[in-house]
C-alpha positions as CSV (number, residue, x, y, z in Angstrom):
1,M,30.3,-8.4,1.5
2,G,31.2,-6.6,-1.7
3,W,34.6,-8.2,-1.9
4,E,33.1,-11.7,-1.3
5,L,30.5,-11.0,-4.1
6,G,33.3,-10.0,-6.4
7,F,35.2,-13.2,-5.5
8,F,32.1,-15.2,-6.3
9,A,31.8,-13.5,-9.7
10,L,35.4,-14.1,-10.4
11,L,35.2,-17.8,-9.4
12,C,32.1,-18.2,-11.6
13,W,33.9,-16.7,-14.5
14,F,36.9,-18.8,-13.9
15,L,35.0,-22.1,-13.5
16,P,34.7,-23.0,-17.3
17,R,38.3,-21.9,-17.9
18,R,39.9,-24.1,-15.3
19,R,42.7,-26.5,-16.4
20,F,42.5,-29.1,-13.7
21,D,40.1,-30.3,-11.0
22,G,40.5,-28.3,-7.8
23,Q,41.9,-25.2,-9.4
24,V,38.8,-23.1,-8.5
25,M,39.0,-24.2,-4.9
26,L,42.7,-23.3,-4.7
27,L,41.9,-19.9,-6.1
28,C,39.1,-19.5,-3.6
29,L,41.4,-20.4,-0.7
30,T,44.1,-18.0,-1.9
31,L,41.7,-15.1,-2.4
32,Y,39.9,-15.6,0.9
33,A,43.1,-15.9,2.9
34,G,44.3,-12.6,1.4
35,L,41.1,-10.9,2.2
36,R,41.1,-12.3,5.7
37,S,44.6,-10.9,6.4
38,I,43.6,-7.5,5.2
39,T,40.4,-7.6,7.3
40,E,42.3,-8.6,10.4
41,F,44.8,-5.8,9.8
42,F,42.1,-3.1,9.9
43,R,40.2,-4.8,12.7
44,D,43.1,-4.5,15.2
45,D,41.5,-6.8,17.7
46,P,44.0,-7.8,20.5
47,S,41.8,-10.6,21.7
48,R,42.5,-12.5,18.5
49,G,46.0,-13.3,19.7
50,N,49.4,-12.2,18.6
51,L,52.1,-14.2,16.8
52,F,55.8,-13.4,16.7
53,E,55.4,-10.4,19.1
54,P,58.4,-11.4,21.3
55,L,60.6,-11.9,18.2
56,F,59.8,-8.9,16.1
57,G,58.2,-6.4,18.4
58,S,55.1,-6.1,16.3
59,A,52.7,-8.9,15.8
60,I,50.3,-10.4,13.4
61,S,47.0,-11.9,14.7
62,S,46.4,-15.6,14.8
63,S,44.0,-15.3,12.0
64,Q,46.6,-13.6,9.8
65,G,49.1,-16.3,10.6
66,I,46.6,-19.0,9.6
67,S,45.7,-17.0,6.4
68,V,49.4,-16.9,5.5
69,L,49.7,-20.7,6.0
70,V,46.5,-21.4,4.0
71,S,47.6,-19.1,1.1
72,A,51.1,-20.6,1.0
73,A,49.7,-24.2,1.0
74,A,47.2,-23.4,-1.8
75,L,49.9,-21.7,-3.9
76,T,52.3,-24.6,-3.3
77,V,49.6,-27.1,-4.4
78,F,48.7,-24.9,-7.4
79,V,52.3,-24.9,-8.6
């Protein structure tokens, strides 16, 4: 909850400094995806599914995979 409150404060601070429409939303998506990946790493919940386990021997959860895709898409649109 503390991280989300910090993100909210950062987004409120950034809102008047934005350079184009949608920039705050892209920042929100990027920050949330990063936090979600970190949360899933510490959660270690096997019922969330595993991606790439047969290929690399270790796996990332489905939520982490989605977070990587969302973050990559947001950063691509941002650039």
